[in-house]
Backbone as XML, in Angstrom:
<?xml version="1.0"?>
<chain id="A" units="angstrom">
  <residue number="1" name="MET">
    <atom name="N" x="172.175" y="51.233" z="91.088"/>
    <atom name="CA" x="172.720" y="52.475" z="90.615"/>
    <atom name="C" x="173.005" y="53.364" z="91.818"/>
  </residue>
  <residue number="2" name="MET">
    <atom name="N" x="174.119" y="54.052" z="91.763"/>
    <atom name="CA" x="174.526" y="54.916" z="92.866"/>
    <atom name="C" x="174.593" y="56.359" z="92.377"/>
  </residue>
  <residue number="3" name="SER">
    <atom name="N" x="174.367" y="57.279" z="93.277"/>
    <atom name="CA" x="174.559" y="58.692" z="92.965"/>
    <atom name="C" x="175.436" y="59.298" z="94.046"/>
  </residue>
  <residue number="4" name="ALA">
    <atom name="N" x="176.241" y="60.253" z="93.643"/>
    <atom name="CA" x="177.150" y="60.885" z="94.594"/>
    <atom name="C" x="176.423" y="61.999" z="95.324"/>
  </residue>
  <residue number="5" name="SER">
    <atom name="N" x="176.768" y="62.156" z="96.591"/>
    <atom name="CA" x="176.246" y="63.268" z="97.378"/>
    <atom name="C" x="177.409" y="63.875" z="98.145"/>
  </residue>
  <residue number="6" name="GLN">
    <atom name="N" x="177.125" y="64.828" z="98.992"/>
    <atom name="CA" x="178.191" y="65.484" z="99.736"/>
    <atom name="C" x="178.943" y="64.482" z="100.601"/>
  </residue>
  <residue number="7" name="LYS">
    <atom name="N" x="180.236" y="64.721" z="100.733"/>
    <atom name="CA" x="181.053" y="63.871" z="101.595"/>
    <atom name="C" x="180.786" y="64.230" z="103.054"/>
  </residue>
  <residue number="8" name="LYS">
    <atom name="N" x="180.757" y="63.217" z="103.887"/>
    <atom name="CA" x="180.643" y="63.431" z="105.332"/>
    <atom name="C" x="181.677" y="62.544" z="105.991"/>
  </residue>
  <residue number="9" name="GLU">
    <atom name="N" x="182.497" y="63.127" z="106.800"/>
    <atom name="CA" x="183.511" y="62.409" z="107.566"/>
    <atom name="C" x="184.405" y="61.561" z="106.678"/>
  </residue>
  <residue number="10" name="GLY">
    <atom name="N" x="184.805" y="62.106" z="105.528"/>
    <atom name="CA" x="185.784" y="61.433" z="104.684"/>
    <atom name="C" x="185.241" y="60.382" z="103.738"/>
  </residue>
  <residue number="11" name="GLY">
    <atom name="N" x="183.957" y="60.062" z="103.807"/>
    <atom name="CA" x="183.394" y="59.053" z="102.912"/>
    <atom name="C" x="183.036" y="59.637" z="101.558"/>
  </residue>
  <residue number="12" name="LEU">
    <atom name="N" x="182.681" y="58.766" z="100.625"/>
    <atom name="CA" x="182.280" y="59.227" z="99.301"/>
    <atom name="C" x="180.866" y="59.784" z="99.295"/>
  </residue>
  <residue number="13" name="GLY">
    <atom name="N" x="180.056" y="59.387" z="100.248"/>
    <atom name="CA" x="178.701" y="59.912" z="100.333"/>
    <atom name="C" x="177.786" y="59.411" z="99.240"/>
  </residue>
  <residue number="14" name="LEU">
    <atom name="N" x="177.975" y="58.170" z="98.811"/>
    <atom name="CA" x="177.140" y="57.603" z="97.758"/>
    <atom name="C" x="175.811" y="57.129" z="98.333"/>
  </residue>
  <residue number="15" name="LYS">
    <atom name="N" x="174.765" y="57.319" z="97.569"/>
    <atom name="CA" x="173.431" y="56.874" z="97.985"/>
    <atom name="C" x="172.800" y="56.087" z="96.853"/>
  </residue>
  <residue number="16" name="ARG">
    <atom name="N" x="172.058" y="55.076" z="97.214"/>
    <atom name="CA" x="171.394" y="54.253" z="96.203"/>
    <atom name="C" x="170.159" y="54.977" z="95.675"/>
  </residue>
  <residue number="17" name="VAL">
    <atom name="N" x="170.077" y="55.104" z="94.361"/>
    <atom name="CA" x="168.936" y="55.760" z="93.729"/>
    <atom name="C" x="167.648" y="55.001" z="94.038"/>
  </residue>
  <residue number="18" name="GLU">
    <atom name="N" x="167.738" y="53.678" z="94.133"/>
    <atom name="CA" x="166.558" y="52.868" z="94.431"/>
    <atom name="C" x="165.959" y="53.236" z="95.784"/>
  </residue>
  <residue number="19" name="ASP">
    <atom name="N" x="166.828" y="53.503" z="96.762"/>
    <atom name="CA" x="166.343" y="53.885" z="98.091"/>
    <atom name="C" x="165.645" y="55.244" z="98.058"/>
  </residue>
  <residue number="20" name="TRP">
    <atom name="N" x="166.217" y="56.182" z="97.327"/>
    <atom name="CA" x="165.597" y="57.498" z="97.196"/>
    <atom name="C" x="164.253" y="57.390" z="96.490"/>
  </residue>
  <residue number="21" name="ASN">
    <atom name="N" x="164.207" y="56.583" z="95.439"/>
    <atom name="CA" x="162.968" y="56.408" z="94.690"/>
    <atom name="C" x="161.891" y="55.770" z="95.570"/>
  </residue>
  <residue number="22" name="LYS">
    <atom name="N" x="162.273" y="54.765" z="96.359"/>
    <atom name="CA" x="161.325" y="54.108" z="97.257"/>
    <atom name="C" x="160.786" y="55.102" z="98.286"/>
  </residue>
  <residue number="23" name="ALA">
    <atom name="N" x="161.667" y="55.909" z="98.841"/>
    <atom name="CA" x="161.246" y="56.911" z="99.822"/>
    <atom name="C" x="160.291" y="57.923" z="99.189"/>
  </residue>
  <residue number="24" name="TYR">
    <atom name="N" x="160.578" y="58.320" z="97.970"/>
    <atom name="CA" x="159.720" y="59.277" z="97.264"/>
    <atom name="C" x="158.342" y="58.678" z="96.996"/>
  </residue>
  <residue number="25" name="MET">
    <atom name="N" x="158.294" y="57.431" z="96.560"/>
    <atom name="CA" x="157.012" y="56.784" z="96.281"/>
    <atom name="C" x="156.240" y="56.520" z="97.575"/>
  </residue>
  <residue number="26" name="LEU">
    <atom name="N" x="156.947" y="56.209" z="98.668"/>
    <atom name="CA" x="156.276" y="56.039" z="99.961"/>
    <atom name="C" x="155.639" y="57.350" z="100.413"/>
  </residue>
  <residue number="27" name="ARG">
    <atom name="N" x="156.265" y="58.452" z="100.065"/>
    <atom name="CA" x="155.675" y="59.756" z="100.380"/>
    <atom name="C" x="154.343" y="59.921" z="99.641"/>
  </residue>
  <residue number="28" name="HIS">
    <atom name="N" x="154.301" y="59.463" z="98.384"/>
    <atom name="CA" x="153.042" y="59.510" z="97.633"/>
    <atom name="C" x="151.976" y="58.648" z="98.304"/>
  </residue>
  <residue number="29" name="VAL">
    <atom name="N" x="152.359" y="57.465" z="98.762"/>
    <atom name="CA" x="151.408" y="56.583" z="99.450"/>
    <atom name="C" x="150.882" y="57.276" z="100.704"/>
  </residue>
  <residue number="30" name="SER">
    <atom name="N" x="151.777" y="57.880" z="101.462"/>
    <atom name="CA" x="151.377" y="58.597" z="102.671"/>
    <atom name="C" x="150.438" y="59.756" z="102.340"/>
  </residue>
  <residue number="31" name="ASP">
    <atom name="N" x="150.758" y="60.500" z="101.301"/>
    <atom name="CA" x="149.899" y="61.617" z="100.895"/>
    <atom name="C" x="148.529" y="61.130" z="100.442"/>
  </residue>
  <residue number="32" name="LEU">
    <atom name="N" x="148.483" y="59.995" z="99.739"/>
    <atom name="CA" x="147.199" y="59.429" z="99.314"/>
    <atom name="C" x="146.367" y="59.005" z="100.518"/>
  </residue>
  <residue number="33" name="CYS">
    <atom name="N" x="147.016" y="58.393" z="101.507"/>
    <atom name="CA" x="146.295" y="57.937" z="102.702"/>
    <atom name="C" x="145.753" y="59.100" z="103.523"/>
  </residue>
  <residue number="34" name="SER">
    <atom name="N" x="146.509" y="60.171" z="103.584"/>
    <atom name="CA" x="146.071" y="61.328" z="104.373"/>
    <atom name="C" x="145.228" y="62.299" z="103.555"/>
  </residue>
  <residue number="35" name="LYS">
    <atom name="N" x="145.033" y="61.975" z="102.284"/>
    <atom name="CA" x="144.274" y="62.839" z="101.367"/>
    <atom name="C" x="144.793" y="64.273" z="101.419"/>
  </residue>
  <residue number="36" name="LYS">
    <atom name="N" x="146.112" y="64.386" z="101.274"/>
    <atom name="CA" x="146.761" y="65.689" z="101.284"/>
    <atom name="C" x="146.109" y="66.593" z="100.241"/>
  </residue>
  <residue number="37" name="ASP">
    <atom name="N" x="145.986" y="67.856" z="100.568"/>
    <atom name="CA" x="145.273" y="68.803" z="99.712"/>
    <atom name="C" x="146.172" y="69.299" z="98.576"/>
  </residue>
  <residue number="38" name="THR">
    <atom name="N" x="146.390" y="68.417" z="97.593"/>
    <atom name="CA" x="147.127" y="68.789" z="96.388"/>
    <atom name="C" x="146.304" y="68.367" z="95.178"/>
  </residue>
  <residue number="39" name="PHE">
    <atom name="N" x="146.592" y="68.985" z="94.056"/>
    <atom name="CA" x="145.857" y="68.664" z="92.837"/>
    <atom name="C" x="146.036" y="67.197" z="92.464"/>
  </residue>
  <residue number="40" name="TRP">
    <atom name="N" x="147.279" y="66.684" z="92.551"/>
    <atom name="CA" x="147.554" y="65.299" z="92.165"/>
    <atom name="C" x="146.774" y="64.318" z="93.044"/>
  </residue>
  <residue number="41" name="ILE">
    <atom name="N" x="146.745" y="64.549" z="94.339"/>
    <atom name="CA" x="146.026" y="63.663" z="95.258"/>
    <atom name="C" x="144.527" y="63.725" z="94.974"/>
  </residue>
  <residue number="42" name="GLN">
    <atom name="N" x="143.991" y="64.912" z="94.785"/>
    <atom name="CA" x="142.565" y="65.048" z="94.475"/>
    <atom name="C" x="142.223" y="64.333" z="93.172"/>
  </residue>
  <residue number="43" name="TRP">
    <atom name="N" x="143.097" y="64.449" z="92.176"/>
    <atom name="CA" x="142.875" y="63.792" z="90.889"/>
    <atom name="C" x="142.909" y="62.273" z="91.053"/>
  </residue>
  <residue number="44" name="CYS">
    <atom name="N" x="143.900" y="61.758" z="91.776"/>
    <atom name="CA" x="144.012" y="60.310" z="92.009"/>
    <atom name="C" x="142.796" y="59.781" z="92.759"/>
  </residue>
  <residue number="45" name="CYS">
    <atom name="N" x="142.355" y="60.522" z="93.764"/>
    <atom name="CA" x="141.181" y="60.089" z="94.533"/>
    <atom name="C" x="139.926" y="60.081" z="93.667"/>
  </residue>
  <residue number="46" name="ALA">
    <atom name="N" x="139.808" y="61.041" z="92.757"/>
    <atom name="CA" x="138.619" y="61.129" z="91.908"/>
    <atom name="C" x="138.607" y="60.074" z="90.808"/>
  </residue>
  <residue number="47" name="TYR">
    <atom name="N" x="139.773" y="59.771" z="90.222"/>
    <atom name="CA" x="139.802" y="58.903" z="89.044"/>
    <atom name="C" x="140.281" y="57.483" z="89.302"/>
  </residue>
  <residue number="48" name="PHE">
    <atom name="N" x="141.035" y="57.259" z="90.368"/>
    <atom name="CA" x="141.544" y="55.917" z="90.638"/>
    <atom name="C" x="140.942" y="55.303" z="91.896"/>
  </residue>
  <residue number="49" name="ILE">
    <atom name="N" x="141.002" y="56.026" z="92.992"/>
    <atom name="CA" x="140.602" y="55.461" z="94.283"/>
    <atom name="C" x="139.080" y="55.455" z="94.434"/>
  </residue>
  <residue number="50" name="LYS">
    <atom name="N" x="138.413" y="56.523" z="94.043"/>
    <atom name="CA" x="136.947" y="56.609" z="93.999"/>
    <atom name="C" x="136.266" y="56.157" z="95.292"/>
  </residue>
  <residue number="51" name="GLY">
    <atom name="N" x="136.761" y="56.641" z="96.440"/>
    <atom name="CA" x="136.127" y="56.335" z="97.718"/>
    <atom name="C" x="136.476" y="54.984" z="98.304"/>
  </residue>
  <residue number="52" name="LYS">
    <atom name="N" x="137.375" y="54.245" z="97.672"/>
    <atom name="CA" x="137.778" y="52.929" z="98.178"/>
    <atom name="C" x="139.058" y="53.060" z="98.993"/>
  </residue>
  <residue number="53" name="SER">
    <atom name="N" x="139.418" y="51.996" z="99.666"/>
    <atom name="CA" x="140.649" y="51.972" z="100.438"/>
    <atom name="C" x="141.835" y="51.710" z="99.510"/>
  </residue>
  <residue number="54" name="LEU">
    <atom name="N" x="142.890" y="52.475" z="99.684"/>
    <atom name="CA" x="144.104" y="52.271" z="98.889"/>
    <atom name="C" x="144.683" y="50.884" z="99.117"/>
  </residue>
  <residue number="55" name="TRP">
    <atom name="N" x="144.464" y="50.332" z="100.314"/>
    <atom name="CA" x="145.092" y="49.064" z="100.687"/>
    <atom name="C" x="144.510" y="47.861" z="99.959"/>
  </residue>
  <residue number="56" name="ASN">
    <atom name="N" x="143.258" y="47.899" z="99.564"/>
    <atom name="CA" x="142.688" y="46.753" z="98.844"/>
    <atom name="C" x="142.181" y="47.145" z="97.460"/>
  </residue>
  <residue number="57" name="LEU">
    <atom name="N" x="142.654" y="48.250" z="96.960"/>
    <atom name="CA" x="142.266" y="48.739" z="95.643"/>
    <atom name="C" x="142.850" y="47.834" z="94.561"/>
  </residue>
  <residue number="58" name="ASN">
    <atom name="N" x="142.016" y="47.413" z="93.633"/>
    <atom name="CA" x="142.486" y="46.599" z="92.511"/>
    <atom name="C" x="143.013" y="47.519" z="91.421"/>
  </residue>
  <residue number="59" name="LEU">
    <atom name="N" x="144.325" y="47.559" z="91.289"/>
    <atom name="CA" x="144.940" y="48.363" z="90.242"/>
    <atom name="C" x="145.242" y="47.465" z="89.057"/>
  </residue>
  <residue number="60" name="PRO">
    <atom name="N" x="144.922" y="47.895" z="87.850"/>
    <atom name="CA" x="145.187" y="47.051" z="86.684"/>
    <atom name="C" x="146.680" y="46.841" z="86.476"/>
  </residue>
  <residue number="61" name="SER">
    <atom name="N" x="147.036" y="45.705" z="85.916"/>
    <atom name="CA" x="148.451" y="45.400" z="85.701"/>
    <atom name="C" x="149.071" y="46.297" z="84.638"/>
  </residue>
  <residue number="62" name="ASP">
    <atom name="N" x="148.254" y="46.909" z="83.786"/>
    <atom name="CA" x="148.787" y="47.772" z="82.734"/>
    <atom name="C" x="148.749" y="49.257" z="83.113"/>
  </residue>
  <residue number="63" name="CYS">
    <atom name="N" x="148.653" y="49.551" z="84.415"/>
    <atom name="CA" x="148.630" y="50.946" z="84.845"/>
    <atom name="C" x="150.024" y="51.564" z="84.674"/>
  </residue>
  <residue number="64" name="CYS">
    <atom name="N" x="150.111" y="52.866" z="84.819"/>
    <atom name="CA" x="151.377" y="53.565" z="84.594"/>
    <atom name="C" x="152.422" y="53.164" z="85.641"/>
  </residue>
  <residue number="65" name="TRP">
    <atom name="N" x="153.661" y="53.530" z="85.361"/>
    <atom name="CA" x="154.804" y="53.154" z="86.186"/>
    <atom name="C" x="154.611" y="53.560" z="87.647"/>
  </residue>
  <residue number="66" name="GLY">
    <atom name="N" x="154.159" y="54.795" z="87.886"/>
    <atom name="CA" x="153.990" y="55.278" z="89.256"/>
    <atom name="C" x="152.992" y="54.458" z="90.051"/>
  </residue>
  <residue number="67" name="TRP">
    <atom name="N" x="151.867" y="54.108" z="89.431"/>
    <atom name="CA" x="150.861" y="53.297" z="90.121"/>
    <atom name="C" x="151.343" y="51.872" z="90.330"/>
  </residue>
  <residue number="68" name="ARG">
    <atom name="N" x="152.153" y="51.339" z="89.415"/>
    <atom name="CA" x="152.728" y="49.997" z="89.633"/>
    <atom name="C" x="153.653" y="50.019" z="90.841"/>
  </residue>
  <residue number="69" name="LYS">
    <atom name="N" x="154.441" y="51.079" z="90.989"/>
    <atom name="CA" x="155.325" y="51.211" z="92.155"/>
    <atom name="C" x="154.506" y="51.329" z="93.438"/>
  </residue>
  <residue number="70" name="ILE">
    <atom name="N" x="153.447" y="52.125" z="93.400"/>
    <atom name="CA" x="152.581" y="52.274" z="94.575"/>
    <atom name="C" x="151.953" y="50.936" z="94.927"/>
  </residue>
  <residue number="71" name="ARG">
    <atom name="N" x="151.497" y="50.186" z="93.924"/>
    <atom name="CA" x="150.890" y="48.871" z="94.166"/>
    <atom name="C" x="151.893" y="47.941" z="94.850"/>
  </residue>
  <residue number="72" name="LYS">
    <atom name="N" x="153.147" y="47.957" z="94.408"/>
    <atom name="CA" x="154.169" y="47.095" z="95.007"/>
    <atom name="C" x="154.528" y="47.526" z="96.425"/>
  </residue>
  <residue number="73" name="LEU">
    <atom name="N" x="154.431" y="48.813" z="96.714"/>
    <atom name="CA" x="154.826" y="49.330" z="98.027"/>
    <atom name="C" x="153.723" y="49.264" z="99.080"/>
  </residue>
  <residue number="74" name="ARG">
    <atom name="N" x="152.512" y="48.942" z="98.674"/>
    <atom name="CA" x="151.399" y="48.964" z="99.634"/>
    <atom name="C" x="151.642" y="48.060" z="100.835"/>
  </residue>
  <residue number="75" name="SER">
    <atom name="N" x="152.080" y="46.830" z="100.614"/>
    <atom name="CA" x="152.282" y="45.921" z="101.753"/>
    <atom name="C" x="153.417" y="46.406" z="102.650"/>
  </residue>
  <residue number="76" name="PHE">
    <atom name="N" x="154.438" y="47.028" z="102.072"/>
    <atom name="CA" x="155.542" y="47.582" z="102.858"/>
    <atom name="C" x="155.063" y="48.782" z="103.679"/>
  </residue>
  <residue number="77" name="ALA">
    <atom name="N" x="154.220" y="49.606" z="103.076"/>
    <atom name="CA" x="153.778" y="50.848" z="103.718"/>
    <atom name="C" x="152.663" y="50.641" z="104.732"/>
  </residue>
  <residue number="78" name="LEU">
    <atom name="N" x="151.891" y="49.577" z="104.593"/>
    <atom name="CA" x="150.689" y="49.389" z="105.408"/>
    <atom name="C" x="150.954" y="49.506" z="106.904"/>
  </residue>
  <residue number="79" name="TYR">
    <atom name="N" x="151.995" y="48.870" z="107.401"/>
    <atom name="CA" x="152.266" y="48.891" z="108.840"/>
    <atom name="C" x="153.126" y="50.083" z="109.250"/>
  </residue>
  <residue number="80" name="ARG">
    <atom name="N" x="153.579" y="50.853" z="108.291"/>
    <atom name="CA" x="154.394" y="52.021" z="108.589"/>
    <atom name="C" x="153.584" y="53.317" z="108.591"/>
  </residue>
  <residue number="81" name="ILE">
    <atom name="N" x="152.369" y="53.245" z="108.056"/>
    <atom name="CA" x="151.495" y="54.419" z="108.027"/>
    <atom name="C" x="150.336" y="54.167" z="108.983"/>
  </residue>
  <residue number="82" name="LYS">
    <atom name="N" x="150.337" y="54.889" z="110.079"/>
    <atom name="CA" x="149.301" y="54.738" z="111.100"/>
    <atom name="C" x="148.209" y="55.764" z="110.846"/>
  </residue>
  <residue number="83" name="LYS">
    <atom name="N" x="146.981" y="55.312" z="110.804"/>
    <atom name="CA" x="145.836" y="56.187" z="110.547"/>
    <atom name="C" x="145.292" y="56.698" z="111.872"/>
  </residue>
  <residue number="84" name="ILE">
    <atom name="N" x="145.107" y="57.993" z="111.984"/>
    <atom name="CA" x="144.479" y="58.593" z="113.157"/>
    <atom name="C" x="142.982" y="58.660" z="112.868"/>
  </residue>
  <residue number="85" name="VAL">
    <atom name="N" x="142.173" y="58.067" z="113.736"/>
    <atom name="CA" x="140.751" y="57.884" z="113.467"/>
    <atom name="C" x="139.996" y="59.207" z="113.408"/>
  </residue>
  <residue number="86" name="GLY">
    <atom name="N" x="140.197" y="60.085" z="114.353"/>
    <atom name="CA" x="139.412" y="61.324" z="114.387"/>
    <atom name="C" x="137.935" y="61.005" z="114.521"/>
  </residue>
  <residue number="87" name="ASN">
    <atom name="N" x="137.108" y="61.540" z="113.626"/>
    <atom name="CA" x="135.672" y="61.248" z="113.678"/>
    <atom name="C" x="135.333" y="59.935" z="112.971"/>
  </residue>
  <residue number="88" name="GLY">
    <atom name="N" x="136.302" y="59.307" z="112.335"/>
    <atom name="CA" x="136.110" y="58.003" z="111.700"/>
    <atom name="C" x="135.535" y="58.040" z="110.304"/>
  </residue>
  <residue number="89" name="LYS">
    <atom name="N" x="135.214" y="59.220" z="109.796"/>
    <atom name="CA" x="134.587" y="59.311" z="108.472"/>
    <atom name="C" x="135.569" y="59.071" z="107.329"/>
  </residue>
  <residue number="90" name="ASP">
    <atom name="N" x="136.858" y="59.230" z="107.591"/>
    <atom name="CA" x="137.876" y="59.004" z="106.567"/>
    <atom name="C" x="138.707" y="57.757" z="106.845"/>
  </residue>
  <residue number="91" name="THR">
    <atom name="N" x="138.284" y="56.944" z="107.793"/>
    <atom name="CA" x="139.046" y="55.759" z="108.187"/>
    <atom name="C" x="138.269" y="54.498" z="107.856"/>
  </residue>
  <residue number="92" name="PHE">
    <atom name="N" x="138.877" y="53.621" z="107.067"/>
    <atom name="CA" x="138.237" y="52.352" z="106.723"/>
    <atom name="C" x="138.372" y="51.384" z="107.891"/>
  </residue>
  <residue number="93" name="MET">
    <atom name="N" x="137.244" y="50.863" z="108.339"/>
    <atom name="CA" x="137.191" y="49.983" z="109.508"/>
    <atom name="C" x="138.106" y="48.774" z="109.358"/>
  </residue>
  <residue number="94" name="TRP">
    <atom name="N" x="138.073" y="48.115" z="108.226"/>
    <atom name="CA" x="138.743" y="46.825" z="108.075"/>
    <atom name="C" x="140.133" y="46.912" z="107.463"/>
  </residue>
  <residue number="95" name="HIS">
    <atom name="N" x="140.414" y="47.930" z="106.669"/>
    <atom name="CA" x="141.657" y="47.949" z="105.893"/>
    <atom name="C" x="142.691" y="48.963" z="106.361"/>
  </residue>
  <residue number="96" name="ASP">
    <atom name="N" x="142.294" y="50.038" z="107.014"/>
    <atom name="CA" x="143.264" y="51.037" z="107.470"/>
    <atom name="C" x="143.965" y="50.569" z="108.740"/>
  </residue>
  <residue number="97" name="ASN">
    <atom name="N" x="145.185" y="51.039" z="108.923"/>
    <atom name="CA" x="145.987" y="50.682" z="110.090"/>
    <atom name="C" x="145.724" y="51.692" z="111.213"/>
  </residue>
  <residue number="98" name="TRP">
    <atom name="N" x="144.584" y="51.575" z="111.864"/>
    <atom name="CA" x="144.222" y="52.479" z="112.953"/>
    <atom name="C" x="144.232" y="51.770" z="114.303"/>
  </residue>
  <residue number="99" name="HIS">
    <atom name="N" x="144.048" y="50.481" z="114.316"/>
    <atom name="CA" x="143.968" y="49.694" z="115.549"/>
    <atom name="C" x="145.388" y="49.331" z="116.014"/>
  </residue>
  <residue number="100" name="PRO">
    <atom name="N" x="145.629" y="49.229" z="117.334"/>
    <atom name="CA" x="146.970" y="48.880" z="117.822"/>
    <atom name="C" x="147.510" y="47.556" z="117.272"/>
  </residue>
  <residue number="101" name="LEU">
    <atom name="N" x="146.623" y="46.622" z="116.923"/>
    <atom name="CA" x="147.074" y="45.334" z="116.388"/>
    <atom name="C" x="147.302" y="45.365" z="114.883"/>
  </residue>
  <residue number="102" name="GLY">
    <atom name="N" x="146.949" y="46.461" z="114.245"/>
    <atom name="CA" x="147.093" y="46.573" z="112.796"/>
    <atom name="C" x="145.740" y="46.524" z="112.117"/>
  </residue>
  <residue number="103" name="PRO">
    <atom name="N" x="145.731" y="46.442" z="110.790"/>
    <atom name="CA" x="144.460" y="46.386" z="110.060"/>
    <atom name="C" x="143.632" y="45.186" z="110.505"/>
  </residue>
  <residue number="104" name="LEU">
    <atom name="N" x="142.375" y="45.411" z="110.811"/>
    <atom name="CA" x="141.528" y="44.340" z="111.346"/>
    <atom name="C" x="141.331" y="43.202" z="110.356"/>
  </residue>
  <residue number="105" name="ILE">
    <atom name="N" x="141.372" y="43.488" z="109.066"/>
    <atom name="CA" x="141.198" y="42.442" z="108.058"/>
    <atom name="C" x="142.360" y="41.446" z="108.110"/>
  </residue>
  <residue number="106" name="THR">
    <atom name="N" x="143.557" y="41.912" z="108.466"/>
    <atom name="CA" x="144.708" y="41.007" z="108.534"/>
    <atom name="C" x="144.819" y="40.326" z="109.892"/>
  </residue>
  <residue number="107" name="THR">
    <atom name="N" x="144.370" y="40.993" z="110.953"/>
    <atom name="CA" x="144.477" y="40.377" z="112.276"/>
    <atom name="C" x="143.325" y="39.430" z="112.573"/>
  </residue>
  <residue number="108" name="SER">
    <atom name="N" x="142.145" y="39.708" z="112.004"/>
    <atom name="CA" x="140.959" y="38.895" z="112.302"/>
    <atom name="C" x="140.470" y="38.059" z="111.135"/>
  </residue>
  <residue number="109" name="GLY">
    <atom name="N" x="140.949" y="38.342" z="109.949"/>
    <atom name="CA" x="140.504" y="37.606" z="108.770"/>
    <atom name="C" x="139.289" y="38.252" z="108.127"/>
  </residue>
  <residue number="110" name="ALA">
    <atom name="N" x="139.068" y="37.913" z="106.873"/>
    <atom name="CA" x="137.978" y="38.521" z="106.102"/>
    <atom name="C" x="136.603" y="38.160" z="106.645"/>
  </residue>
  <residue number="111" name="SER">
    <atom name="N" x="136.498" y="37.057" z="107.373"/>
    <atom name="CA" x="135.185" y="36.638" z="107.884"/>
    <atom name="C" x="134.622" y="37.609" z="108.919"/>
  </residue>
  <residue number="112" name="ILE">
    <atom name="N" x="135.468" y="38.441" z="109.514"/>
    <atom name="CA" x="134.973" y="39.404" z="110.504"/>
    <atom name="C" x="133.966" y="40.368" z="109.873"/>
  </residue>
  <residue number="113" name="ILE">
    <atom name="N" x="134.133" y="40.654" z="108.602"/>
    <atom name="CA" x="133.194" y="41.544" z="107.907"/>
    <atom name="C" x="131.804" y="40.918" z="107.894"/>
  </residue>
  <residue number="114" name="PHE">
    <atom name="N" x="131.741" y="39.631" z="107.607"/>
    <atom name="CA" x="130.466" y="38.915" z="107.592"/>
    <atom name="C" x="129.866" y="38.841" z="108.994"/>
  </residue>
  <residue number="115" name="TYR">
    <atom name="N" x="130.686" y="38.494" z="109.993"/>
    <atom name="CA" x="130.189" y="38.351" z="111.366"/>
    <atom name="C" x="129.661" y="39.665" z="111.932"/>
  </residue>
  <residue number="116" name="CYS">
    <atom name="N" x="130.193" y="40.776" z="111.473"/>
    <atom name="CA" x="129.733" y="42.088" z="111.943"/>
    <atom name="C" x="128.619" y="42.655" z="111.069"/>
  </residue>
  <residue number="117" name="SER">
    <atom name="N" x="128.123" y="41.846" z="110.138"/>
    <atom name="CA" x="127.081" y="42.298" z="109.197"/>
    <atom name="C" x="127.479" y="43.623" z="108.559"/>
  </residue>
  <residue number="118" name="SER">
    <atom name="N" x="128.688" y="43.651" z="108.069"/>
    <atom name="CA" x="129.274" y="44.872" z="107.550"/>
    <atom name="C" x="129.600" y="44.719" z="106.065"/>
  </residue>
  <residue number="119" name="SER">
    <atom name="N" x="130.214" y="45.735" z="105.504"/>
    <atom name="CA" x="130.685" y="45.668" z="104.123"/>
    <atom name="C" x="132.175" y="45.977" z="104.089"/>
  </residue>
  <residue number="120" name="ASP">
    <atom name="N" x="132.797" y="45.647" z="102.978"/>
    <atom name="CA" x="134.241" y="45.801" z="102.822"/>
    <atom name="C" x="134.688" y="47.256" z="102.940"/>
  </residue>
  <residue number="121" name="GLY">
    <atom name="N" x="133.875" y="48.184" z="102.495"/>
    <atom name="CA" x="134.239" y="49.595" z="102.503"/>
    <atom name="C" x="133.706" y="50.381" z="103.680"/>
  </residue>
  <residue number="122" name="GLU">
    <atom name="N" x="133.344" y="49.690" z="104.751"/>
    <atom name="CA" x="132.753" y="50.341" z="105.935"/>
    <atom name="C" x="133.751" y="51.294" z="106.587"/>
  </residue>
  <residue number="123" name="LYS">
    <atom name="N" x="133.229" y="52.419" z="107.059"/>
    <atom name="CA" x="134.046" y="53.412" z="107.763"/>
    <atom name="C" x="133.893" y="53.225" z="109.273"/>
  </residue>
  <residue number="124" name="VAL">
    <atom name="N" x="134.904" y="53.629" z="110.028"/>
    <atom name="CA" x="134.877" y="53.516" z="111.490"/>
    <atom name="C" x="133.707" y="54.318" z="112.059"/>
  </residue>
  <residue number="125" name="SER">
    <atom name="N" x="133.373" y="55.428" z="111.441"/>
    <atom name="CA" x="132.282" y="56.278" z="111.949"/>
    <atom name="C" x="130.947" y="55.538" z="112.012"/>
  </residue>
  <residue number="126" name="ASN">
    <atom name="N" x="130.770" y="54.513" z="111.192"/>
    <atom name="CA" x="129.522" y="53.740" z="111.217"/>
    <atom name="C" x="129.421" y="52.828" z="112.436"/>
  </residue>
  <residue number="127" name="PHE">
    <atom name="N" x="130.507" y="52.691" z="113.178"/>
    <atom name="CA" x="130.517" y="51.849" z="114.374"/>
    <atom name="C" x="130.540" y="52.678" z="115.654"/>
  </residue>
  <residue number="128" name="ILE">
    <atom name="N" x="130.440" y="53.985" z="115.511"/>
    <atom name="CA" x="130.484" y="54.889" z="116.664"/>
    <atom name="C" x="129.188" y="55.693" z="116.724"/>
  </residue>
  <residue number="129" name="ARG">
    <atom name="N" x="128.626" y="55.783" z="117.916"/>
    <atom name="CA" x="127.440" y="56.618" z="118.130"/>
    <atom name="C" x="127.646" y="57.379" z="119.435"/>
  </residue>
  <residue number="130" name="HIS">
    <atom name="N" x="127.539" y="58.692" z="119.366"/>
    <atom name="CA" x="127.711" y="59.557" z="120.541"/>
    <atom name="C" x="129.050" y="59.281" z="121.232"/>
  </residue>
  <residue number="131" name="ASP">
    <atom name="N" x="130.100" y="59.200" z="120.449"/>
    <atom name="CA" x="131.473" y="58.992" z="120.936"/>
    <atom name="C" x="131.685" y="57.661" z="121.649"/>
  </residue>
  <residue number="132" name="HIS">
    <atom name="N" x="130.825" y="56.676" z="121.400"/>
    <atom name="CA" x="130.972" y="55.339" z="121.982"/>
    <atom name="C" x="130.773" y="54.296" z="120.889"/>
  </residue>
  <residue number="133" name="TRP">
    <atom name="N" x="131.419" y="53.151" z="121.062"/>
    <atom name="CA" x="131.245" y="52.056" z="120.104"/>
    <atom name="C" x="129.829" y="51.521" z="120.184"/>
  </residue>
  <residue number="134" name="LYS">
    <atom name="N" x="129.262" y="51.207" z="119.038"/>
    <atom name="CA" x="127.905" y="50.628" z="118.997"/>
    <atom name="C" x="127.934" y="49.216" z="119.522"/>
  </residue>
</chain>
């Protein structure tokens, strides 16, 4: 489906609605990852995400249209949304894209969690003591 927009340099200025919709939903994914201070994000974090990582969250197949779109876009968005660690309390060690090589679960495999005597929902802050890696 196409929608008309302003003409630029003599063209029709048509844009694909699917592209706009994808960009809009990616914005929601970005806002969820950054825990943007909005009512919708706070509600989603309280009722859907519940302290888990958005990247490995099990969303039911019968969830609403918006969550189905977010579920489909997660793999596309994962490498496009870079997490800034800060103090590490809001950054998931294994699933967030904070490391230069990407999410550690994808670069090292799920067994790294076992080898580090860790858990799936571990935060980066649990691996830092006095601003140094443990």
